[in-house]
N, C-alpha and C positions, 0 to 999 in steps of 0.2 A: 150131905153132898160130898163125894169122894173127891179128895185133892190129889191130883197126879203130879208126882215130883220126879219120876224116873225119866231119863232121856228116851228110853225105848217106848214110852207112853206117846211120844210125839213123832212116830215113824209111820210112814206109808210107802206103799210101791208106786213108783211111776215109771211106766216105760218110756224110752227116751224119744219116741215119736211124738209124745205129748209137749215136748219142750220146744217153744217157739224160737226159731233160728233167725227170723227176720220180722221187721214190723209190717203190719198191714198197709196197704196203700193209703187208706185214710185212718188217721188216729182214731176217731170216734166210731169207727166200724167194728171195733172190738165188742166181744159179747160181754154182758154184764149178768152176773149171778147175784140176785138179791136174796139175802138171808135175814129172816126175822128172828133174832136171837132168843126171844121169850118163847116162841112156839116151834122154831126149827123149820117153819114153812119157807120154801124156795120159789122163786120165780125167775125166769130166763128172759132176759131182753137184750137190746143193743145199747152201747154206751150212749149214743146220741139220743136215747130216750130217757136218759137219767133225770131230765128236768121233771119228769111225772113223779119223782120221789122227793123233790124239794117242796117245801111250803114257804109261804111269804114269812119273813122274819128269821128264817134259818141263817146261821153264820158259817160260811164255808171258809176253812183255813187251809192254805196250800204252802208248800215249801218252795221258796224261790231260789234255791241253791243252784249253781250252774256246774256243770261236770267239766273238769279240766281234761284235755286229751292227754292223758298221763303216762301213755305206754310209749317207751322208746327201745330200739335195739341199740346195742353198743358192742364194744370189744375190749378184751383184755389186751395188755401189751403184747402178748405173745400171738394175738390175732384171733383167739377163740371168741365166738359170739356169745353174748349175754342178752338177757331181756330185763328191762327195768320197768317197775311201775312206781312212780312218784307218788308217795301218799300224804306227805305233809311238808310244808315250807317251815323250816326252823328258824332261820334268820337269813341274813344277805348271803345268797349263794350256797346256803346249806340246806339239804333236803334229806327227808327220811324216805327210803325207797325199799321196796321188795326186789330182789334180784334173783333171777334164775340162771344158773350156770352149771354146766356139766362137771366142772372142777370146783374144788374148795377155794373160796375167796379169802384173802388175808387182809387184815387191817394195814393200812399204809400203802396198799397196792394202787396202781394208777390204772383208770380206765378211760376209753374214749366213747363218745357218743356223737351223734349227728354226722354220720359218714366219717367218722375219726377226726372231725374238725374241732372237737372240744374235749378237753381233758379234765378229769376230776380225780379226787383221791378218797379212797375208802377209809373213814375215820374209825369207826367202831360199829359193832353189831349189838342190838338191843330189841328184845321181844320179837325176833325173827326178822327184823328190818335193818338195813344199813344206813348209818349216817354218812352223807356223801358231801364233800366240799368241792365246789367248783371254783375256777380261777376267776378272779373279781370282774374281769371284763366281760364275762359270759352271763347273758340272762337266760335262765332256764326256761322261764315261762314263754319268752319269745320263741325259743326252740320247739317247745311242746306245741304252741300254736302253729308253727310253721310244718313240722313233720311228725308230731305226735299222733299216736292212735287213740280212739276212745277206749277206756278201760272196761271193756265188755267182760261180763263174768265168764268163767271158764266153760260153762256149759253151752255158750253160744260159739260155735265153731266158724272160723274164717281161714281160708286158704291165703297163702302169701300174696297171691296175685289178683285178689278180688278187689280191684280199685273202685269199681262202681259201689260196692257194699261199704267200703271205707269211707267214701263221702256221704252215703246214706246214713251210716252210723253216726257221723258227725252231726247230722241234722236231727235225726230221729231219737237218739239216745240222749236226749235233751228236752225238757218241757218247753212249751211255747211261752211260759212265763219266767224262764230262767234268768236271773239277774246277777247274783253274787257268786263269783267263781270260788270254788274250793272243794268241791266233791269229788270223790274217786268212783263214785257209782250214781246213776241216776235215781231220783225218788220216783219208782216206777208207777206208782198209782197216778201220778200226775201226767204221765205220758199220754193218756187217753183224751185229755182235754185239748179241744181247739179253741181258737179265739171265738169262733161262732158259738160253740157250746157254752162257753163262759159268759157271753153276751146273753144268751137265752136264760141262763140261770139268773143273771143279774135282773133281766126284765120280769122274772117271776117274783121279784121282791127279796131275793136272797142277797145278803151282804157278803163280800168276799175280803179276806185280809191275808197277809203273807207273814210267815215266820221263815227263819233259815235254819237249817241243820245240814252241815257239810258231811255228807254220808262218807264214812271212813272205814276203818277196819272193824269198828265195834258192831256195825250192823251186819257184817258178813263172816266175822270170825266164827268157826264152828264150836259148838258146845262139846267139850271133851270130858266132862265129868258125868257120871251116871246119875247123880242127884243134880238136877238142874239148878238147885239153890246155891250150889257151890261154884257156878260159873261166874267169871269176873268179866265184865264188858270193858272193852277199850273205850276211852273217853272220845267224844266228838264234840266239835265246837257248834253252839247254837246262838242265835240272836232272836229277840222278840221285843217289839216295841210296848211301852206302856199303854198305848192307845189300844192295841189288840186286846191286851189282858182287860182293860176297862170294858170294851166291848163284849168280851166273853162273860165277864161277871154280870154285866146288864142283861145279856141274854139269858143266863142262868136264873136271875132273879124274876124274869118275866116268863119262864117256862118255855123259852125258845131253844131249839136244838143247836149244838155246836157240831159240826161235821168236819171231821179231820181227813185230810187227803194223804193217806199213806201212814206207815208206822213211824216216819221221821217227824211228820208234823204232830203226831199223837204224842211222841216221846218228849218234844219240846213243850208242849201244853201241860203234860203231866209232870214234867221236871219242875216247871214253874208252880203248878198248883201244890207240888209236894213241898217246896221249900217256902212258899207263901211269903217270899221276901222280894220287895220291888228292886232291891240292889242285885238280885239274881236274874235279871232279864237277859243277860248274855253270860256266856262262860262255857264250860265244859260239862257234858253230862255223860254219865256211865249208868243212867237208869236202865235196869233190866226189869221188864213187866213180865211176871209169870202168875199163874193161879195160886192162891186167890188174891185178887187185886180189885180194889174199888177205884173205878175210874172217876175222877173229880170234875174234869172239864169236858171230856169227850163223850158225846151221845150217840153218834153215828160214825162209822169208819169205812172209808174207801181203801181197798187194798188188793193187791195182786195175789196170785196163789204162789205160795212159799215152799222152799226146799224142806224135806224132812229133817227133823232133829235140829232145827235152827231156832235162834231167839225170836225170829219173826213169826214162825209157826207158833211158838209158845205164847207170844204176845197176843196174836188173834185169838188163841184158844182162851186166854184170860178174859178177852173181851166178850167172846160169843158162846164159850163153853167148848171144851175139847171135843165132846161127841158131836155137837152141831158142826164143828169145823171139819172133822174127819169125815162125817157124813156128806157134807157139802162138796168135799174133795172128791169123794167116790161118784157122786152124781155128775160132778164136772167132768170126770174122766169118762164116765158112760155117755155123756152128751158131746164129747169131743171138744171140750174147752182147750185152749192153748195155755200153757203154764209158764210161770216165771217172768223175767224182765220184760220181754216183748210179747208177753201172753195177754190173757183177758183179765177182767177185773171182777172183784166182788164188792157189793155194798152191804155192809152189816148194819141192820137198823134195829 
C-alpha cells in the first residue's frame, strides 16, 4: 500500500459556493455522508437518521468544550483599529492573542479594547501571537462575554452590521452539550446533534460519554512543510476521566464499537491510548495523526468536510484511506453537500 507523505497529496479543489456561510435552521437537518472505509461504499442520509447506524452497546464519545466569544476590536494609542483573537489565558489578566493591524506593533505598546474603556500592554511576540497584559481591575472574560464575537473561521464571511447573524453565531457555533469554556473554535462534528437526537441514540442502547479538548491553534494551523511528517502541531489542552477510559477498554474487550465525534475527541482518545498511562488523563497534546497510523481506541469517526492541505484532512485520510476520502469529497461536491464548519457531516464506519 502506497504511503502518501507529500502535502500536495492532500489537496483538492473546492469552489467557494460549497462553503457553508450559515447554519441550517435545524441542526440535525444537515446531510450525512456515510463512508464504509473497508469497501469505499457511500450512502447519503440526513443527520437525524444517524440512529440507524448505531447499535446497542456502542459507546459514543463527544467533546464538551465550550467556545469563548474570543474576537474583539481594539485601537492603538494613535487611534488605528486592530482586531484581536484571544487564544489562551496564560495567567491572571495575561492572555495570548493574535492581532491584525495595518501597521507594525511593538513590544511595550499600549492598546485599548472595549470602546477604548480598557487598556492593555503588549509584552512580547512568540509563535505569531502576542502576550498581552491587562490592568488588574479588568476581567477579560467578562468583557468577551459582553461584547466579544464568536471566533468564526476566515472562510465564513460576516459584514460589520449583521447583528442578527452575530447572535445566531453565538448560539449555533456552539454544541448543545458545551460545558467547559476554553476553545477558540467549535468541535464542528458535534454541531449537528440536538438534545432530541442524543436522546434517540441513548434509547437505542448507546452509551455516551464526554472528553474535553479546547480547540486551539493546533487544529487549524496550516501545514507548511512539503513532507507532512515534518509538521509540528501546536499543543492543545485536553481532559478525560478514568471512568471514560475504563468504559472504552471494556467496550473494546467486548467487541463493541467506540464512536468518536470529531477529530478533537479522536485525538484525545488516541493520545491517551498512545501514552497508556493513567496519570496522563489530562494535559497537553500535540498528537498529529497521519498515514500510516493504527487507531487503538476509535472504531467509527464522525467528522465534517475539511479544508485541503490541513492536519484534519490528513487525519481522516489516516482513518479511512486517502483515496476513499478524496473520492468521497468529489462525490459530496457532485451531490451539493455543504463544506466546513457550518457544513454537512460524514460518518466513517
